[in-house]
C-alpha positions as CSV (number, residue, x, y, z in Angstrom):
1,M,46.2,-0.7,27.1
2,S,48.3,-1.8,30.0
3,D,47.2,-4.1,32.8
4,E,45.9,-1.0,34.6
5,Q,42.9,-0.6,32.3
6,P,41.0,2.6,33.0
7,F,37.5,1.1,32.6
8,A,38.2,-2.2,34.4
9,G,35.1,-3.0,36.6
10,I,32.8,-0.9,34.4
11,R,29.8,-2.6,32.9
12,V,28.3,-1.2,29.7
13,I,25.0,-2.1,28.1
14,E,24.9,-1.2,24.4
15,F,21.7,-0.8,22.4
16,G,23.5,0.2,19.3
17,Q,23.8,-0.6,15.6
18,F,25.9,0.5,12.6
19,V,28.8,2.7,13.7
20,A,28.8,5.5,16.3
21,V,27.6,3.6,19.4
22,P,29.1,0.2,18.6
23,F,32.6,1.8,18.0
24,C,32.3,3.9,21.2
25,S,31.5,0.8,23.3
26,Q,34.4,-1.1,21.6
27,L,36.7,1.7,22.7
28,L,35.4,1.3,26.3
29,A,35.9,-2.5,26.0
30,Q,39.5,-2.0,24.8
31,G,39.9,0.0,28.0
32,G,38.8,-2.9,30.2
33,A,35.0,-2.4,30.4
34,E,32.6,-5.4,30.2
35,V,30.3,-4.6,27.3
36,I,27.0,-6.4,26.7
37,K,25.6,-5.7,23.2
38,V,21.8,-6.1,23.1
39,E,20.8,-6.9,19.5
40,S,17.5,-7.6,17.7
41,L,16.8,-11.2,17.0
42,E,18.1,-10.6,13.5
43,G,21.3,-8.9,14.8
44,D,23.0,-5.6,14.1
45,P,22.3,-4.9,10.3
46,V,26.0,-4.8,9.6
47,R,26.2,-8.5,10.3
48,Q,24.7,-8.9,6.8
49,L,27.1,-6.7,4.8
50,G,29.5,-9.0,3.0
51,Q,29.4,-12.1,5.3
52,L,32.5,-14.1,6.1
53,V,30.4,-16.7,7.7
54,E,26.7,-16.5,8.6
55,G,26.1,-13.5,10.8
56,E,29.8,-12.3,10.8
57,T,31.4,-9.6,8.6
58,R,34.6,-7.7,8.6
59,I,32.6,-4.5,9.2
60,F,30.9,-6.0,12.2
61,L,34.1,-7.2,13.7
62,S,35.8,-3.8,13.2
63,R,33.3,-2.2,15.6
64,N,32.3,-5.0,18.0
65,R,35.3,-6.7,19.3
66,G,35.5,-7.7,22.9
67,K,31.8,-7.7,23.6
68,H,29.1,-10.2,24.7
69,S,26.0,-10.3,22.5
70,L,22.5,-10.7,23.8
71,P,19.6,-11.2,21.3
72,L,16.5,-9.6,22.7
73,A,13.1,-8.6,21.2
74,L,12.7,-5.3,22.9
75,R,8.9,-5.2,22.5
76,H,8.3,-8.7,23.9
77,P,6.4,-8.5,27.2
78,A,9.2,-10.3,29.1
79,A,11.9,-8.0,27.7
80,A,11.3,-5.3,30.3
81,D,12.4,-7.6,33.2
82,V,15.6,-8.5,31.3
83,I,16.4,-4.9,30.6
84,D,15.7,-3.9,34.2
85,R,18.2,-6.6,35.5
86,L,20.8,-5.4,32.9
87,L,20.5,-1.7,33.7
88,G,20.2,-2.3,37.4
89,N,23.7,-3.8,37.4
90,A,25.3,-1.5,34.8
91,D,27.4,1.6,35.0
92,V,26.8,2.9,31.4
93,V,24.1,2.4,28.8
94,L,24.6,3.5,25.2
95,M,21.9,4.0,22.6
96,N,21.4,5.2,19.0
97,F,17.7,4.5,18.4
98,R,16.0,6.5,15.7
99,P,14.2,9.6,17.2
100,G,11.1,8.7,19.2
101,L,11.8,4.9,19.4
102,A,13.5,5.0,22.9
103,A,10.6,6.7,24.5
104,S,8.1,4.3,22.9
105,I,9.8,1.3,24.6
106,G,10.5,3.1,27.9
107,L,14.3,3.7,27.3
108,D,14.3,7.5,27.0
109,P,17.1,9.1,29.0
110,K,15.0,11.0,31.5
111,T,13.0,7.8,32.5
112,L,16.2,5.8,32.9
113,H,17.9,8.5,34.9
114,A,15.0,8.7,37.3
115,R,15.0,4.9,37.8
116,Y,18.8,4.3,37.8
117,P,20.3,7.5,39.3
118,R,23.9,6.2,39.2
119,L,23.7,5.1,35.5
120,V,25.6,7.1,32.9
121,I,23.4,7.3,29.8
122,G,24.9,8.0,26.4
123,T,22.7,8.7,23.4
124,V,23.4,9.6,19.7
125,T,20.9,11.2,17.3
126,P,21.4,12.4,13.8
127,F,20.6,16.1,14.3
128,G,20.5,16.7,18.1
129,E,17.7,16.7,20.6
130,H,16.4,20.1,19.8
131,G,15.9,22.2,16.7
132,P,14.0,21.8,13.4
133,D,15.6,18.5,12.4
134,A,15.5,16.8,15.8
135,S,12.7,14.4,14.8
136,R,14.4,13.3,11.6
137,A,16.2,10.1,11.1
138,G,19.5,10.1,9.3
139,M,22.8,8.5,8.7
140,D,26.4,9.6,7.9
141,I,26.0,10.5,4.3
142,V,22.9,12.6,5.0
143,V,24.6,14.4,7.8
144,Q,27.7,15.1,5.7
145,A,25.4,16.8,3.2
146,R,23.4,18.7,5.8
147,S,26.4,20.0,7.7
148,G,28.4,21.2,4.7
149,L,31.1,18.6,5.2
150,M,30.5,17.1,1.8
151,V,31.2,20.4,0.1
152,A,34.3,21.0,2.3
153,N,35.7,17.7,1.3
154,G,35.3,18.7,-2.3
155,R,34.7,15.2,-3.7
156,E,32.6,14.8,-6.8
157,E,31.5,11.7,-8.8
158,H,30.1,12.4,-12.3
159,G,29.3,16.0,-11.4
160,R,27.4,15.2,-8.2
161,P,28.6,15.9,-4.6
162,A,30.0,12.7,-3.1
163,Q,30.6,11.5,0.5
164,G,34.0,12.3,2.0
165,D,35.9,9.8,4.1
166,P,33.5,6.9,4.6
167,V,31.4,7.4,7.8
168,S,33.8,10.0,9.1
169,A,31.0,11.8,11.0
170,D,30.0,8.5,12.6
171,Y,33.5,7.8,13.9
172,M,34.0,11.3,15.2
173,C,30.7,10.9,16.9
174,A,31.9,7.7,18.6
175,M,35.0,9.6,19.9
176,T,33.1,12.5,21.3
177,L,30.6,10.1,22.9
178,A,33.5,8.2,24.5
179,F,34.9,11.4,25.9
180,G,31.6,12.4,27.3
181,I,31.1,9.0,28.9
182,S,34.6,9.2,30.5
183,A,33.9,12.6,31.9
184,A,30.5,11.5,33.3
185,L,32.2,8.5,35.0
186,L,34.8,10.8,36.5
187,R,32.1,13.1,37.7
188,R,30.2,10.2,39.3
189,T,33.2,9.4,41.5
190,A,32.8,12.8,43.1
191,T,29.0,13.1,43.2
192,G,27.8,9.5,43.2
193,E,25.3,10.5,40.5
194,G,25.0,9.4,36.9
195,S,24.5,11.8,34.0
196,I,22.9,12.0,30.6
197,V,25.5,12.4,27.8
198,H,24.2,13.4,24.4
199,T,25.9,13.9,21.1
200,S,24.9,13.8,17.4
201,L,26.2,13.0,14.0
202,L,25.6,16.7,13.1
203,Q,27.8,17.9,16.0
204,A,30.5,15.5,14.9
205,A,30.4,16.6,11.3
206,L,30.7,20.2,12.3
207,T,33.6,19.3,14.5
208,I,35.4,17.8,11.5
209,N,34.5,20.9,9.6
210,N,35.8,23.2,12.3
211,N,38.3,25.1,10.2
212,Q,35.5,26.2,7.9
213,M,33.1,27.2,10.7
214,L,34.9,30.3,12.1
215,R,34.2,33.8,10.8
216,V,35.7,37.0,12.2
217,D,33.0,39.5,11.7
218,S,35.2,42.5,12.1
219,V,37.4,41.4,9.2
220,E,35.3,39.0,7.1
221,S,31.6,40.0,7.4
222,E,31.5,41.9,4.1
223,Q,33.3,39.1,2.2
224,H,30.8,36.6,3.7
225,A,27.8,38.7,2.7
226,V,29.1,39.1,-0.8
227,A,29.7,35.3,-1.1
228,I,26.2,34.4,0.1
229,Q,24.6,36.9,-2.3
230,R,26.7,35.4,-5.2
231,L,25.6,31.9,-4.3
232,R,21.9,32.9,-4.2
233,E,22.3,34.5,-7.6
234,R,24.0,31.5,-9.1
235,R,21.3,29.2,-7.7
236,R,18.6,31.4,-9.4
237,E,20.5,31.1,-12.6
238,G,20.4,27.3,-12.3
239,A,24.1,26.8,-11.7
240,G,25.2,23.2,-11.0
241,Y,27.0,21.9,-7.9
242,A,30.5,22.3,-9.4
243,E,29.7,25.9,-10.4
244,L,28.3,26.8,-7.0
245,R,31.3,25.3,-5.2
246,S,33.7,27.3,-7.4
247,S,31.9,30.4,-6.3
248,L,32.9,29.9,-2.7
249,P,35.6,32.3,-1.4
250,T,39.1,30.9,-0.8
251,S,41.6,31.9,1.8
252,R,45.3,32.4,1.9
253,A,45.6,28.9,3.4
254,S,44.7,27.5,0.0
255,S,47.7,29.0,-1.6
256,I,49.9,27.8,1.2
257,R,48.5,24.3,0.7
258,S,49.3,24.4,-3.0
259,V,53.0,24.4,-2.1
260,Y,53.7,23.3,1.5
261,F,50.9,20.9,2.2
262,R,50.3,18.6,-0.8
263,T,51.5,15.5,-2.6
264,Y,54.3,15.4,-5.1
265,N,55.2,12.8,-7.7
266,S,58.8,11.6,-7.5
267,S,61.0,9.3,-9.5
268,D,60.1,6.3,-7.3
269,G,56.5,7.2,-6.3
270,W,54.3,9.8,-4.7
271,I,55.2,11.6,-1.5
272,A,53.3,13.8,0.9
273,V,54.9,17.0,2.2
274,A,53.7,19.0,5.2
275,C,55.7,22.2,6.2
276,G,53.9,24.1,9.0
277,S,56.6,26.5,9.9
278,P,60.1,27.6,8.7
279,R,61.7,24.9,10.8
280,L,59.7,22.2,9.1
């Protein structure tokens, strides 16, 4: 960023752990925001994953640079006053508590919005605020499986479906949350009011899987119905994951990828080729 950092003067309070919220607040910090990361007394769990020194890991540093850390036992009787002072002087608060936890400690978005009307409140859940899975906890690998992203990636390990790019849904979720927070701050300059910004790992995974999500009913509805029926029949027959995946319909794009978007072995190493038009 240049000296004219877009989030200079913005104070962010983070109640986050693992990936999505910590990486989002790191992006805001890199843009000039002051970020205070509120952690449990034991710290963000990723502080324990392959320690460089006690309490510090490469994974933690990759998502938490440029922040201040504040250990706080959220259920301690004195914690409420500390949180009130933090949020009363903040512009943004970010949270990724498991479903139901924020409400149990008085940090649910509606309560915060009523008490701090200028505050921009960003939350992340695994499966969204509404719907049949809203109350479920979950992490990246679970959401990749639930969303179909795991199948779209096509990775297998010993005949079982495997996670695609590590925590890709988490990182996409961080990006969409950062966009939402930026939009809410821009809106506040016009209205003077804060907003509640919500996103989910499921939404992020579906965004990554965008190319697979579109169906043109006037052209593809019959093909889709046939494919679904074929999958149901194969399941009843006891087909395994690899067999089910091979039953999915392919598109012309797959034949294009087989020539114009792929890797080739050359005399001095592998190369990647991407030709998207005749000029390329």
